[in-house]
C-alpha positions in Angstrom: -5.8 -283.6 -338.0 -6.8 -284.6 -334.5 -5.8 -288.2 -335.4 -2.4 -287.0 -336.5 -1.9 -285.0 -333.3 -2.9 -288.1 -331.3 -0.6 -290.3 -333.3 2.3 -288.0 -332.6 1.3 -287.5 -329.0 1.2 -283.7 -329.3 -2.5 -283.0 -328.6 -1.5 -280.5 -325.9 0.3 -278.5 -328.6 -2.8 -277.6 -330.5 -3.4 -274.1 -328.8 0.3 -273.1 -329.3 0.4 -274.3 -332.9 -2.9 -272.6 -333.7 -1.5 -269.3 -332.3 1.6 -269.6 -334.4 -0.2 -269.8 -337.7 -2.7 -266.9 -337.0 -2.0 -263.2 -337.3 0.2 -261.5 -336.4 3.0 -264.2 -336.3 3.1 -265.1 -340.0 2.9 -261.5 -341.0 5.7 -260.5 -338.6 7.8 -263.2 -340.1 7.0 -262.0 -343.6 8.2 -258.5 -342.6 11.5 -259.9 -341.2 12.1 -261.9 -344.3 11.4 -258.8 -346.4 13.8 -256.7 -344.3 16.5 -259.3 -344.8 16.0 -259.2 -348.6 16.1 -255.4 -348.9 19.8 -255.2 -349.5 20.3 -258.1 -352.0 16.8 -257.8 -353.6 15.5 -254.4 -352.8 12.2 -254.6 -354.8 11.2 -258.0 -353.4 12.2 -257.1 -349.9 10.2 -253.9 -349.8 7.2 -255.7 -351.4 7.2 -258.3 -348.6 7.5 -255.6 -345.9 4.6 -253.7 -347.4 2.4 -256.9 -347.7 3.2 -257.9 -344.1 2.5 -254.4 -342.8 -0.8 -254.2 -344.7 -1.8 -257.6 -343.5 -1.2 -256.7 -339.9 -3.3 -253.5 -340.4 -6.2 -255.4 -342.0 -6.1 -258.3 -339.5 -7.1 -255.8 -336.8 -10.0 -254.1 -338.7 -13.7 -254.8 -338.0 -14.4 -254.3 -341.7 -12.0 -257.2 -342.6 -13.6 -259.4 -339.9 -17.1 -258.7 -341.2 -16.1 -259.6 -344.8 -14.3 -262.8 -343.7 -17.3 -263.8 -341.6 -19.7 -263.6 -344.6 -17.4 -265.2 -347.2 -15.7 -267.9 -345.1 -18.3 -268.8 -342.4 -21.8 -267.7 -343.5 -23.3 -268.3 -340.1 -27.0 -269.1 -339.8 -29.5 -266.5 -338.7 -30.7 -266.2 -335.1 -33.8 -268.1 -334.0 -36.8 -266.1 -334.9 -39.7 -265.5 -332.5 -41.9 -267.8 -334.6 -39.2 -270.6 -334.4 -39.1 -270.2 -330.6 -42.9 -270.4 -330.4 -42.9 -273.6 -332.4 -40.3 -275.1 -330.1 -42.4 -274.1 -327.2 -45.4 -275.9 -328.8 -43.4 -279.0 -329.4 -42.3 -279.1 -325.7 -46.0 -278.7 -324.7 -46.8 -281.6 -327.0 -44.2 -283.7 -325.1 -41.9 -284.0 -328.0 -38.4 -284.7 -326.6 -36.2 -281.6 -327.0 -33.1 -280.3 -325.2 -30.9 -277.3 -325.5 -27.1 -278.0 -325.9 -24.8 -275.2 -324.8 -21.2 -275.5 -325.9 -18.5 -274.4 -323.6 -16.1 -271.6 -324.6 -13.6 -271.7 -321.8 -13.3 -271.4 -318.0 -10.8 -270.0 -315.6 -9.4 -272.6 -313.2 -9.4 -270.0 -310.4 -10.9 -266.5 -310.2 -9.7 -264.7 -307.1 -12.7 -262.4 -306.9 -15.0 -265.4 -306.6 -12.7 -267.7 -304.8 -13.4 -270.5 -307.2 -13.5 -271.5 -310.9 -15.7 -269.4 -313.2 -16.7 -269.3 -316.8 -15.0 -267.1 -319.3 -17.1 -264.4 -321.1 -17.9 -266.6 -324.1 -19.1 -269.5 -322.0 -21.1 -267.1 -319.9 -22.8 -265.5 -322.9 -23.7 -268.9 -324.3 -25.1 -270.2 -321.0 -27.1 -267.0 -320.5 -28.8 -267.4 -323.8 -29.3 -271.1 -323.2 -31.0 -270.3 -319.9 -33.2 -267.7 -321.5 -34.2 -270.1 -324.3 -35.0 -272.9 -321.8 -37.3 -270.6 -320.0 -39.0 -269.4 -323.2 -39.5 -272.9 -324.6 -39.7 -275.1 -321.5 -37.0 -277.4 -323.0 -34.4 -279.1 -320.8 -30.9 -277.5 -320.7 -27.5 -279.1 -320.8 -23.9 -278.1 -321.1 -20.9 -279.7 -322.9 -17.4 -278.7 -322.0 -14.5 -280.3 -320.2 -10.9 -279.1 -319.7 -9.4 -277.8 -323.0 -6.1 -278.9 -324.5 -4.2 -275.9 -323.2 -5.9 -275.7 -319.8 -4.6 -277.1 -316.6 -6.4 -279.7 -314.4 -9.3 -278.6 -312.3 -13.1 -278.8 -312.4 -14.5 -279.3 -315.9 -16.2 -276.4 -317.6 -19.5 -278.3 -317.4 -19.2 -278.5 -313.6 -18.5 -274.8 -313.4 -21.5 -274.1 -315.7 -23.8 -276.2 -313.5 -22.8 -274.2 -310.5 -23.3 -270.8 -312.3 -26.6 -271.9 -313.8 -28.1 -272.5 -310.3 -26.3 -269.8 -308.4 -26.5 -266.9 -310.9 -29.5 -267.8 -313.1 -31.6 -269.9 -310.8 -32.0 -272.8 -313.2 -30.5 -276.3 -312.8 -29.0 -278.1 -315.8 -30.7 -281.3 -316.8 -27.4 -282.9 -317.9 -23.7 -282.1 -318.3 -20.9 -283.5 -320.4 -17.5 -282.7 -318.9 -15.0 -284.9 -320.7 -14.6 -283.2 -324.1 -11.5 -281.1 -324.9 -12.6 -279.6 -328.2 -15.6 -279.1 -330.5 -15.2 -282.5 -332.1 -15.3 -284.3 -328.7 -18.2 -282.0 -327.7 -20.1 -283.5 -330.6 -19.2 -287.1 -330.1 -19.7 -287.3 -326.4 -22.9 -285.2 -326.3 -24.5 -287.1 -329.1 -23.8 -290.3 -327.2 -25.6 -288.9 -324.1 -28.6 -287.7 -326.1 -29.0 -291.0 -328.0 -28.9 -292.8 -324.6 -31.7 -290.5 -323.3 -33.8 -291.0 -326.4 -33.5 -287.3 -327.6 -34.2 -286.9 -331.3 -34.1 -283.1 -331.5 -31.8 -280.6 -329.9 -31.1 -276.9 -330.1 -27.4 -276.1 -330.4 -26.2 -272.8 -328.7 -22.8 -271.3 -329.5 -21.4 -268.1 -331.1 -22.3 -267.3 -334.7 -18.7 -267.6 -335.9 -18.4 -271.1 -334.2 -21.8 -272.4 -335.3 -21.1 -273.6 -338.9 -18.3 -275.9 -337.8 -20.1 -277.0 -334.6 -23.3 -277.8 -336.4 -21.4 -279.8 -339.0 -19.6 -281.9 -336.4 -22.8 -282.5 -334.4 -24.7 -283.6 -337.4 -21.9 -285.9 -338.5 -21.7 -287.4 -335.0 -25.4 -288.0 -334.9 -25.6 -289.6 -338.4 -29.1 -288.4 -338.9 -30.4 -289.9 -335.6 -30.8 -286.4 -334.0 -32.0 -283.2 -335.6 -29.9 -280.2 -334.5 -31.4 -276.7 -334.7 -28.9 -273.8 -334.8 -29.3 -271.1 -332.2 -26.3 -268.8 -332.7 -25.5 -265.8 -330.5 -23.5 -262.6 -330.9 -25.0 -261.8 -334.4 -25.1 -258.0 -333.8 -22.6 -256.4 -336.3 -19.5 -254.9 -334.8 -19.0 -252.6 -337.8 -20.0 -249.0 -337.5 -19.9 -248.2 -341.2 -17.4 -245.9 -343.0 -13.7 -245.4 -342.5 -13.8 -246.3 -338.8 -14.3 -250.0 -339.8 -10.8 -250.0 -341.4 -9.0 -248.5 -338.4 -7.3 -251.2 -336.3 -8.9 -252.0 -333.0 -8.8 -254.8 -330.4 -12.3 -255.9 -331.4 -11.3 -256.2 -335.0 -8.2 -258.1 -334.2 -10.1 -260.6 -332.1 -12.8 -261.0 -334.8 -10.4 -261.6 -337.6 -8.4 -264.2 -335.6 -11.6 -266.0 -334.6 -12.8 -266.3 -338.2 -9.4 -267.4 -339.5 -9.1 -270.0 -336.7 -12.5 -271.4 -337.8 -11.3 -271.5 -341.4 -8.1 -273.2 -340.4 -10.0 -275.8 -338.3 -12.2 -276.5 -341.4 -9.2 -277.1 -343.6 -7.7 -279.4 -340.9 -10.9 -281.5 -341.0 -12.2 -280.5 -337.6 
């Protein structure tokens, strides 16, 4: 799909096109079509309206997000204490190991800071990457440029390098600031790691993003680098019971994230 966008010269349209095929836009269109059909075909029209309304309701429920996550994505578990201890031993034995943090967005200008800053998802990933680097002694790097829908400005990797030193007191060992999406994260980061002679790397990103990211990084490496999944944000959002099926902002965001990952998989990303 990326190749098709490049061929048509519409790479910058990816964020807008993605937003148009995710809830609530298709469901709203379904309701409008149903409303138009109520007079000539009453039964079909009401059926489409009900399906669209139910779809909008479910697309904002934590319960639906949890089910979709398990059935569509099946993210790997968090790194265990034993796994972290083994990584620490490997670093002490001077086995080459680095931590790769994937970017999740940056604001070109944040008035409260007077400069560019990381968006919450990027900050969460960097926070865990820094913690993991201190726990294991592995080097830390960050991959992220300027996304397709973003304006020009400092790359996400440049912002992350500043935040890592200023806020966490740990300098990044390397940065990759030219990628615009996960596929390019993988291709460009793998090239850097191969050049540095790295054969094992810990991949840090959100749990819902990890299956696709891990697949793309392993494909880019072609077996030359072993990637170890270190997902974050695995704590369940669901509270149990009827409240999970009441629409909420959290539920809406979770459902959209899962559906976006599924759409990217279907598109070959």
